Structures are given as C-alpha cells and as structure tokens.
N, C-alpha and C positions, 0 to 999 in steps of 0.2 A: 436606662444607658448603661453600656457593658464596660468589664473592667477596664478597657483601654481609654476609653473615653474619660472614666472617672479619673485619669490623671492629670486633668488639664495642660497647663502650660508650664516647662520647665526648663531653667538653664541653670546650669554649674560652670564656674570657673571659666566663661566664655570670652576668649581674646579674639581679636581679627586686627591687623596691621595692613597697611598698603605702604609699602617699602618702609622708610622711615618712620611715618605717622604712625602713632598706636590707638588706633581709633575706638576700640574696645578692649578695656584691660581687666580680664578675670572677673567678668559680670555675672553675679548670681542672682534668680527672682524664681517666685513660684506663684502662677496663679491656679489656685483649685477652680474645680467645675462649679457653677452657682455662682460666679463671684466675678466683679468688676475692679480689675486693678489701676491705678493709674501710673503711666510711667513717665517721671518729672525730669527735666533738665534744661539748662540753658542751651541756646544755640552751637553747635559743633560739640556735643558732650557725647554723641555717638548714639542717640537714639534711633536713626533711621538705620546706621549700619546694623545694630543688635535686633530690629525688626526683620531686615531682610533675612538676617541667619535664621530667626526663628521661621520665616516665610518659606524656608529652604532654597534663597534665592541667592546667597552668599555664604559658604563653607567656613566655620570657625577655624581658627590654626590652631587653639587650642579648647578643651572643654567638653562639655556635653548639652543637646539641648532633645527634649521630647516635648511633642505634640501628641495628644491623648495618646499616650503611649507608645509612639513611633518616632525613631530618629530621623530628622530632614535628611540628613547625609546618606545612612544607609538605606533610606525607604522615602525618598522625595513622593513620590505617589501615593503612597498611604497618608503621607500627612499633608499633601494638598487636599486628598480626599475628607480627609477631618478638619480641615481647616478654612475658613474664610478669610480674603486679606483683603484691606481696603488700604491702599498706598495714599500719601498725600496728593498726589495727581494720578489717577488714573484715564488713559486715552480712552476714547469711546470712537465706535464706528459713527462717523458723520451722517452717514445718507440713511443706517439702520432707523428704524423707530424705538422708540425707549421699549414698547413690547417685542420687538424683535431681537433687538440686544440679549434681551432676559432670555427668550426662547433659545436663541444660539449659545448663550452661556450656559443653560440647561443643558441643552444638546453636548456639548463640551465634557459636562460630567455624567455623560452615559445615560442622560434619562429619554424616555421614550417622547417621541412628538407631543402625544396627550400630554403626558405628565408634564412636560416643560412649558407647555403653555398654559397649564393650570395653574403652577407654581408662578410663572410671570403674572399671572392677574392677580395672585394673592398678595405677591410683593408690590406692584403697583398699587395696590391699595394701603399695603402696610406702609409706604414711604409717601404717601399722598403724590402720588403723580399721576392720577387718573386722566386729568386735564390734558395730561402732555403723552398720554400713553401712545397714540399712534402719530405724533410730531417726529420730525428726524432728529437724532441727538444733536447736529449742529445747530440748533434753534435753542437750546437750553443756556441757562445762565450758569456761573458757577456754581453756586447754591445747589440749583436741579441736579446740575451734574454729578456732586457730591450724593445724593439722595439715589441718583441712578448707581454710582458707585457701591453705597452699602446695598442696595438691592443685589446688585450681582453676586457681592461677596457671600450674600445669607443663600443663594439660590438653591444650593445642594444641603443646605439645614447643616451645618457644621458643628461639629463639638466645643470648636475653640474658635476664637474671633481675636484679629490682630486689625487696629485701627490709627491710622497715622492721620493726626488733624481732622477727624472726621467733621468735626463743625464748621470747618472754613466755609467760608463764602454762604453760609445758612442763615436764615433771617430768624428773630428771636420766637416765632411760632416752630419753625424746624427744629431749632433747638432743642425746646421742650420736648418737642415729639420725639427727638433723637433719645434723649436722657430717658424717658418715659420708655421707648422700643429697648433701650439697654437694658434697662432693669428687667423688663419682662423675659428677654432674652436669658439674662442671668438666673432668673426665678425659674427657666426650665432646664436648667443645669448648664448651659453655655458657659466656658471658662473664657473670659474678655480681658485683652490687654488693650488699653486707650491710650495714645500720646498726644498729649496737647498744652499749647501754651496758656488755655483758657484755664485757670485754675480755680477760679468760682466754679465753673461749671463740672469739673471734676469734683470737686468736694460735694455736689449734689448728687454725682451717681457712683461715686468708689469706695468701694470697702475697705481698700488698703492703695498702699502708694510706692513705688520704688524710685529712688533718686538717683540720679546718673550725673555724674560730674567727670570731665576729663576721662570719658570711657569706663569708668569705674561706678559699681553699686555703693552707696553709702551703707554701713554696717545697721544692722536694727540697735545696735548700741548709738551711736550717733544719730539716727532718725529720733531717739526716743529723746535723748539729750536737747537737741535743737527742739522739738516739740513741746517741751516743758519749759523753755526759755520763758523770761519774761514778755508780755506784750503788750500794746496797746487795746484799751477797749473804748467806746465809743457809747455816750451817753446823752441822751436828749430829753430835755425836762420842760414842762410848761412854765415855768419861772427858773431863767437863768441865773437871777440872783441868789435866789435860796441855793440853788445847787452847786454856786462858786461858794459860797458861804460854807454849806455843809462838806463840801471838800477841804476847804482850810480847817474846818474843825478838825476834820478826820485827821488830817497832816498830810494830806495827799499834796503834793508840791507837783511842777513842771506839768501843768496843764496845758492843753491848745484847745482853743474852741474855733471853728468854722460855721458854715452853713449847713453842716451835716451834724454838729454836735461838739460836745465836748471829748478830748481825747486824754483818758489818763493809764499811766503805766501801772499793768497789775502782774504778779509775780505767776499767780497761778488761777485756777479755778475756784479754789475755797478760798483765796482771798479776794476774789470777785465777788463770792456768795456774800461773804462779809461786810464788802462796802456797798453791795446795794441792799443789804438788811441794814446798816446805819442809815443810809439815804432815805429810806422809807420810813424808818424808823424816827427821823427828825424832821418829819412832814414834807420833804421833798417830792413833787408829784414828778415821778418818771415815766415816760411814754417809751423809751427805747434805752437796751443796757446789752451789749453784746461786743465780742471781739470786733477791733477795726478790719481785720481781713480773715479769711476762711483757713482751718488748720493746715491746709496742703501749703497756701502760700507762705503763712507763717514760716513751717517747718523749712521750706525751699530757700526763703530768704536767709533764714539763720544758718543752713547748711553752706551758702554764700560766703558767710563771715570768716574774716583769716583765722579764728581761733577753731573754727572746724574744717581746716584746710590744711592740717598739718601731712595729710597724705591720705588718700580716700582708700578705704577698706572694702575689700569685696565682702 
C-alpha cells in the first residue's frame, strides 16, 4: 500500500455548526491503517455529522481531515476514490438486481464492464447474497439491504472505510460474518471507523475507540480515567452458598445475585485476580468470572457520569 494510503483516517480540531447548533466541536481522532476504531456516543452526540465530514459530504467550519492522505475539502474526488462509505440507510435502485446494482457501482468507479462483473460476483459471495444475486433490490429485507450497502462500499477496494450502524437489521449469523469480514479487511491494511450503538459487538472487533459527547471527543486522559474506574464483575458458581460465604469472609459486601450470577464491585483487574484466587483457594467451584459489561460499555457509561462532564476535551 502506498504512502498516501498508509495515513489512514485523521481529523484534527474539526467543528461544524448548523446555525446556533454546534453539532461537532473540535473533534480529533486518528484511525491507522490495518485497524478498526469504534466511534461511540449517545444519540445527538454528533457522530453522523462527523462521519459526513469525513466522507466529504459536509465541509467542516474549522479543523483538518485527511483520508488516505487526501483532504476531502480540497480534493473530494481523491477521497471518494480511496474511501468506502456505508451510511446508516443507503437507498437502493428497487428495480435493479443485487448483481446489477454492484456492477453499476463498479462502473461509477471507472471499472471496465468485465472488471465490474467480476467484482460484483466476488462481493456477492463475500456478503452472503448468493441466493438473492438476481432478485430485484426491492424484495430485500432491512438486513439484506445492509449487506448490499456494505458490498457497494467495498466495490473499489477502498483504503479507508466509514461505517454508520453497519449491523442494523442483521441477524446473529450475519453479525458474526460482519465482524469476521471487518477484521479480515483490517488485516489487509484497511483503516476502518465504525459507529454503532451495539457496544458488545464493537468490543469484539475494535482495536480502539473514540468517544463523542455534545460534539466533542473525550481526551485520552478522560478515557483512561473512566476505563480504570471500579466496575461490576459477574461470578457464577456451582455452589451459591459456598460462594456467598467466601465473599463475606473476603470482606466483599454489597453483592447482588440474579439468574445470571453474583455481581460484585471490583476496583481493577489486579483486585479481580486476587479475588478469584481467594475464591478458588477456599474451595469455591467457580464456573464463570468476568466483567459484567465490556470495556467499551464500561468506559462509555463512566464518561456519561457527572464527574466526567465538567467540559468535554478534544
């Protein structure tokens, strides 16, 4: 991959307002090639506006953006040639078949007819649309249209990929296939930025995360502090009475038990490891032990607490 592609996706001090509404305020992020970065934030945080600027569809009021080394304001065509864009909802040509839609997209990127046909066939297999390849797009379900949208974003083998809620409408099998595909693309050098509300899935595919709130990205220091805060861990044992007795003997209080197990507050991973060692040492038969929520969800929830919101830092 050339030096331009090797620069991935960057945004520095990017802002965008709509009248008096500050949708994005001095957002900063970097997605290196060969990685998947999660873009996380509540509704109204500015995620879609930021993605639209990265995709060259909105010009920022301030700041700079590069996609594979190109500026989307100064050279949008170069950015679009290097970038794949999958919005939350992408319209389709209802009368065109899946195959024809991909072939037309390829032709729009300057491919010859044979090359566009070959790429369409490859992507139909890659996204599991073989049974629907020659059906008109209007018969596709929401999840199937999402798979077609992803295939269209990949037609030109982009160096950078922007995905807005790509798993929306997908069934569990298709969600697993999406995770596998994105990790494969990252392994091939693609810089991937994924916005999603399904944080458990992002935990399984993302190398890093950018947290956006009120249009501003949280600083690395705030993210580290939130990620290191105390959290709930879930324990399941084959002998609940023995578990509860051992926890009391260890001085652990404030536990909660439900059908999924027993929740305890743990300060950090070292404390969790010490607690597990004590439980095993006291003869408790532990069959599951781990954080109650994933790292991304834990950090996101902590960043939403009042003590982290004295002012967002870029």
